[in-house]
C-alpha positions in Angstrom: 79.1 186.3 246.0 75.8 188.0 246.7 75.0 190.4 249.5 72.1 188.3 250.7 70.6 184.9 249.8 67.8 184.5 247.3 66.3 182.1 249.9 62.8 181.8 251.1 61.2 185.2 251.7 57.8 184.3 253.0 54.9 186.7 253.2 55.9 189.6 255.5 53.6 190.7 258.4 51.0 193.3 257.6 52.2 196.9 258.1 50.2 198.7 260.9 48.6 201.8 259.6 47.5 204.9 261.4 43.8 205.1 262.1 41.4 207.6 263.5 38.8 206.4 266.0 35.2 207.2 265.2 33.6 209.9 267.3 30.9 208.6 269.5 27.4 209.9 268.6 25.8 212.2 271.1 22.3 211.1 270.0 20.4 209.3 272.8 18.3 206.2 272.4 14.8 206.6 270.9 12.5 206.5 273.8 9.2 204.6 273.2 6.0 206.4 273.7 5.1 203.9 276.5 7.4 205.8 278.9 5.4 208.9 278.6 6.3 212.5 277.8 7.8 213.1 281.3 10.2 210.2 280.9 11.2 211.4 277.4 11.8 214.9 278.7 14.0 213.5 281.5 16.1 211.4 279.1 16.6 214.4 276.8 17.8 216.6 279.6 20.2 214.0 280.9 21.7 213.3 277.4 22.0 217.0 276.7 23.9 217.5 279.9 26.2 214.6 279.1 26.9 215.9 275.6 27.7 219.3 277.0 30.1 217.7 279.5 31.8 215.9 276.7 32.0 219.0 274.5 33.5 220.9 277.4 36.0 218.2 278.1 37.2 218.2 274.5 37.5 222.0 274.4 39.1 222.3 277.9 42.7 223.5 278.2 45.0 221.1 280.2 48.1 222.4 281.8 50.8 220.4 283.7 52.8 221.6 286.6 56.3 220.6 287.7 55.0 218.2 290.4 53.2 216.2 287.8 49.7 217.4 288.6 47.3 218.5 285.8 44.8 221.3 285.8 41.7 221.5 283.5 40.1 224.8 282.9 37.7 226.4 280.4 39.3 228.3 277.5 39.2 232.1 277.9 37.5 234.3 275.4 39.8 234.7 272.4 42.0 231.9 273.4 42.7 229.3 270.8 41.5 225.8 271.6 44.2 223.1 271.3 44.3 221.4 267.9 44.9 217.7 267.7 47.5 216.6 265.2 46.3 214.2 262.6 48.5 212.2 260.3 47.6 211.0 256.9 47.6 207.2 256.5 50.9 205.6 255.7 51.7 205.0 252.0 53.1 201.4 251.8 53.5 201.3 248.0 56.7 200.7 246.2 57.1 203.9 244.3 55.5 206.4 246.7 56.2 204.9 250.1 56.1 207.2 253.2 59.7 206.3 253.9 60.8 208.5 251.0 59.8 211.6 252.9 62.0 210.7 255.8 65.1 212.5 254.6 68.6 211.6 255.8 69.6 209.4 258.8 70.9 211.5 261.7 74.6 211.6 262.4 75.0 208.8 264.8 77.9 208.1 267.2 79.1 204.5 266.7 82.8 203.8 267.3 83.9 200.7 265.4 86.7 199.6 267.7 89.2 196.9 266.6 87.2 193.7 266.2 88.9 190.9 264.5 86.6 189.4 261.8 88.1 186.0 262.2 87.3 185.9 266.0 83.7 184.8 266.5 83.4 186.3 270.0 84.8 189.7 268.9 82.8 190.0 265.6 79.6 188.9 267.2 79.9 191.5 269.9 80.7 194.0 267.2 77.7 193.1 265.1 75.4 193.4 268.1 76.9 196.7 269.2 76.6 198.3 265.7 73.1 197.0 265.4 72.2 199.3 268.4 73.5 202.2 266.3 71.3 201.1 263.4 68.3 201.0 265.8 69.0 204.6 267.0 69.4 206.0 263.5 66.5 204.3 261.9 64.1 204.7 264.8 64.5 208.5 264.7 64.1 208.6 261.0 61.1 206.3 260.7 59.2 207.7 263.7 59.6 211.2 262.4 57.3 210.4 259.5 54.9 208.3 261.5 56.2 204.8 260.7 56.0 202.5 263.8 59.4 201.2 264.7 60.4 197.8 266.1 64.1 196.6 266.2 65.0 193.4 264.5 66.4 190.4 266.4 69.8 188.9 265.7 71.0 185.3 265.6 74.7 185.2 265.2 76.4 181.7 265.3 80.0 180.7 264.8 79.1 177.9 262.5 75.9 176.7 260.8 72.3 177.0 262.0 68.8 176.9 260.9 66.1 179.5 261.1 62.4 179.7 260.0 63.5 180.8 256.5 66.1 178.0 256.1 69.7 177.1 256.8 72.2 179.8 257.5 74.5 180.1 255.7 72.7 178.7 252.7 74.5 176.2 250.5 77.5 177.7 248.7 76.8 181.1 250.3 78.7 183.2 252.9 75.8 185.7 253.3 73.6 186.3 256.3 69.9 186.7 255.6 66.9 188.5 256.9 63.8 186.5 257.7 60.5 188.5 257.6 58.6 185.8 259.6 60.6 186.6 262.7 62.0 190.0 261.7 65.4 188.6 262.5 68.9 188.5 260.9 70.7 185.2 260.8 74.4 185.0 260.3 77.4 182.7 260.5 80.6 184.5 261.4 82.8 181.7 260.1 81.1 181.6 256.7 81.3 185.4 256.4 85.0 185.4 257.2 86.2 182.2 255.6 83.5 181.3 253.0 81.2 178.4 252.6 81.3 175.8 249.8 81.9 177.5 246.5 81.5 181.0 248.0 84.7 182.7 249.3 84.5 184.7 252.5 84.1 188.4 252.7 87.5 188.7 254.4 89.1 187.8 251.0 87.8 191.2 249.8 88.1 193.1 253.0 89.3 192.0 256.5 88.1 195.3 257.9 85.2 195.0 260.2 83.5 198.0 258.5 82.8 195.8 255.5 80.9 193.4 257.8 79.0 196.3 259.4 78.0 197.5 256.0 76.8 194.0 255.1 74.7 194.0 258.3 73.5 197.4 257.2 72.1 195.7 254.1 70.2 193.2 256.1 68.9 196.0 258.3 67.8 197.6 255.1 65.5 194.6 254.6 64.1 195.2 258.1 63.4 198.8 257.1 61.6 197.5 254.0 59.6 195.2 256.3 58.5 198.0 258.6 57.5 200.3 255.8 55.4 197.9 253.8 57.9 197.7 250.9 58.5 194.0 251.4 54.8 193.3 251.5 54.1 195.3 248.4 57.0 193.5 246.6 55.7 190.1 247.7 52.2 190.8 246.5 53.6 192.1 243.1 55.7 188.9 242.9 52.7 186.7 243.5 50.8 188.5 240.8 53.7 188.3 238.3 53.3 186.0 235.4 56.9 185.2 234.7 60.1 184.3 236.5 62.0 187.2 234.8 59.6 189.7 236.3 60.0 188.1 239.8 63.7 188.3 239.5 63.5 191.9 238.4 61.5 192.7 241.5 64.0 190.9 243.7 66.9 192.9 242.2 65.1 196.2 243.0 64.5 195.0 246.6 68.2 194.0 247.1 69.7 197.1 245.5 67.5 199.3 247.6 68.8 197.5 250.7 72.4 198.3 249.5 71.4 202.0 249.3 70.0 202.0 252.8 73.3 200.4 254.0 75.2 203.2 252.3 73.0 205.8 254.1 73.9 204.2 257.5 77.6 203.9 256.9 77.6 207.6 256.0 75.6 208.5 259.1 78.3 206.9 261.4 81.4 207.8 259.2 82.7 210.5 261.5 82.8 208.4 264.7 83.3 204.9 263.3 85.5 206.3 261.6 85.4 205.8 257.9 88.3 207.8 256.4 88.6 208.3 252.6 90.7 205.1 252.2 88.2 203.0 254.0 85.4 204.6 252.1 87.0 203.5 248.9 87.4 200.0 250.3 83.7 199.9 250.9 82.9 201.0 247.4 85.2 198.3 246.0 83.8 195.7 248.3 80.2 196.4 247.1 81.3 196.5 243.5 82.5 192.9 243.9 79.2 191.5 245.0 76.2 190.6 242.9 75.0 188.2 240.3 78.1 186.6 238.8 77.8 184.1 235.9 76.0 181.0 237.1 74.0 182.7 239.8 70.3 183.6 239.5 69.9 187.2 238.5 68.1 188.2 241.7 70.5 190.7 243.4 71.8 192.8 240.5 75.1 193.0 238.7 78.3 193.8 240.6 78.6 197.3 239.1 75.0 198.1 240.1 75.5 196.8 243.6 78.4 199.2 243.9 76.4 202.1 242.4 73.5 201.7 244.8 75.7 201.5 247.9 77.4 204.7 246.7 74.0 206.3 246.0 73.1 205.9 249.7 76.5 207.1 250.9 76.7 210.1 248.6 73.0 211.3 248.4 72.1 210.3 252.0 68.3 210.9 251.4 65.8 208.1 251.6 64.0 209.1 248.4 67.3 208.7 246.5 67.0 204.9 247.3 63.8 204.5 245.3 64.9 201.7 243.0 61.3 201.1 242.1 61.1 204.3 240.1 64.3 203.6 238.1 64.5 202.2 234.6 65.4 198.5 234.2 69.0 199.2 233.2 69.7 200.9 236.5 68.7 197.8 238.4 69.8 195.1 236.1 
């Protein structure tokens, strides 16, 4: 079993970047001599006054009162003029991405409840509920470093379905998948619990709903990669790659990083979910059972490395600790 399908991962949307608007020039139009010196003088006076008004408006101090009204006044002598905050452009590269400066996810309240993973209605409601927890945790973290946030969408069916990135579940796979084209997660609750084709269900390894939440945390990790430009950078690197082995290596780094992000989330909600020591060990064992078993393409990483990177996110908790792109090949094999 693999934590997510290898399936079609089309070109992600371009990442919006911060920009600074150009300041308008205060220079007036060049007045032709035909208008005469008087007209020129008049235009210069008018433009000079307008420029002064703009300068005064930029330097003015604005205060707000309790009733919502705003007062504009000139700054007093010795008073500092307000300084506009300017952010550097986002870094959307693989190794030095802005997300690595975001730190840890905030502790997030997210009670797990008692959802039965074999009951479609219950586990679907559980997935959608815990997805809101992921939204809260990741929105705070990404916006803190200037990364625009948009929540993913969720398509959770009891049986089989089809999305823009292909069938879900895919043939001989129980895994959900994230589709960059729609920024959506597609999942079959029946396949996840009971298996599909040659793939056994996740419930064979853990019937606790926390394992399913962690799996969705992995798919949410792909959404984080989409928002931060990591997916785009990986896609461009794959297109430029000259060999299949290099493309598979890039895929493994992407997938193992999503495992790490899932570990960060489960640690962020551990106190309220709750995730006691025994359940934590279950999660570690669960992730150590997933990956590229013999006969599968080597696109998700070995089972030991799948477990290592989930634990990395859980134990280290910091986004920069999930930088799989800076690691030697052995660590992401």
